[in-house]
C-alpha positions, -999 to 999 in steps of 0.1 A, spaced: -4 -1 2 13 38 -6 6 65 5 10 102 -13 29 133 15 38 165 1 46 199 19 44 236 15 19 240 -15 20 274 -8 -15 289 -29 8 268 -59 -31 255 -72 -11 243 -107 15 221 -84 -9 212 -61 -31 196 -90 -1 182 -106 6 161 -72 -35 152 -74 -30 137 -108 -2 117 -94 -18 108 -60 -42 92 -84 -27 76 -108 -4 60 -83 -33 49 -60 -23 57 -34 -41 51 4 -41 80 23 -22 118 12 -7 133 46 -1 172 35 31 189 61 15 222 62 14 258 48 -12 257 26 -15 293 33 -57 304 16 -85 277 20 -85 278 -18 -50 254 -14 -70 231 3 -101 230 -24 -78 217 -55 -71 182 -30 -109 175 -35 -102 156 -65 -79 126 -41 -94 94 -46 -82 91 -5 -87 111 30 -65 135 30 -48 144 61 -30 171 74 -13 196 101 -14 234 98 20 252 91 37 286 103 22 304 65 -15 289 72 -35 322 73 -68 315 78 -71 284 96 -114 283 99 -116 283 63 -89 260 59 -100 235 78 -139 236 65 -122 228 32 -110 195 48 -144 190 64 -147 170 29 -117 154 31 -101 148 61 -89 158 89 -67 188 100 -48 195 133 -29 218 148 2 206 154 8 168 147 -11 146 135 -8 106 140 -22 87 120 -20 46 119 -28 33 87 -24 -9 74 -6 -13 108 22 15 105 18 39 126 31 81 110 34 112 125 32 145 110 45 183 115 51 214 98 84 216 122 120 198 119 122 205 153 94 187 170 101 159 143 142 150 146 132 140 180 98 125 177 118 102 152 146 97 178 124 75 198 111 50 173 76 59 182 60 56 147 75 37 115 74 69 100 81 106 108 61 135 83 76 174 84 76 206 60 89 237 66 126 237 53 110 237 17 143 205 14 142 173 6 153 148 33 141 109 41 169 96 64 161 71 90 163 78 125 148 47 145 117 59 122 115 70 85 122 102 85 108 120 56 106 154 43 90 160 8 107 196 -4 81 221 -17 51 211 -38 44 252 -42 86 255 -56 82 291 -45 122 291 -29 140 259 -42 125 263 -77 118 221 -74 83 209 -72 83 179 -53 59 151 -37 63 119 -22 52 83 -22 58 58 4 56 24 0 45 14 36 51 -23 33 96 -9 25 91 20 41 105 31 9 98 71 0 106 81 -35 110 115 -41 85 129 -72 92 162 -97 58 172 -103 
């Protein structure tokens, strides 16, 4: 089973649409967004996904009530930390690396996902620690998302 992971989309709806197409083509069972949607219309772009979405707020998410309302139709959003159980795996998602690092080192989760830095990061620290980079591409010029195979805990970065 696969999950899709994205972060830091920063209102770049065409790239969010590309991520939705990728995730639907890959038949992912769940999508996790690690924050910085920015505006509710960026979440509305996720409504075409064929699976549930779990998100966390980031530091640039301004209209949180509107973002939360957009999530009502597709899944759930959490203020700082989401804990997800799927197919016998436990996943923690946050926006901030300073929270993700100690959570990953604890070994309590199979996967720990974060965003904020806009930089791709895939490494083992007891848990698989994953930052999918930035979907928006505003900082690095690279628009990316990740596909994670839950059985093997292997993550692959995909260009959008």
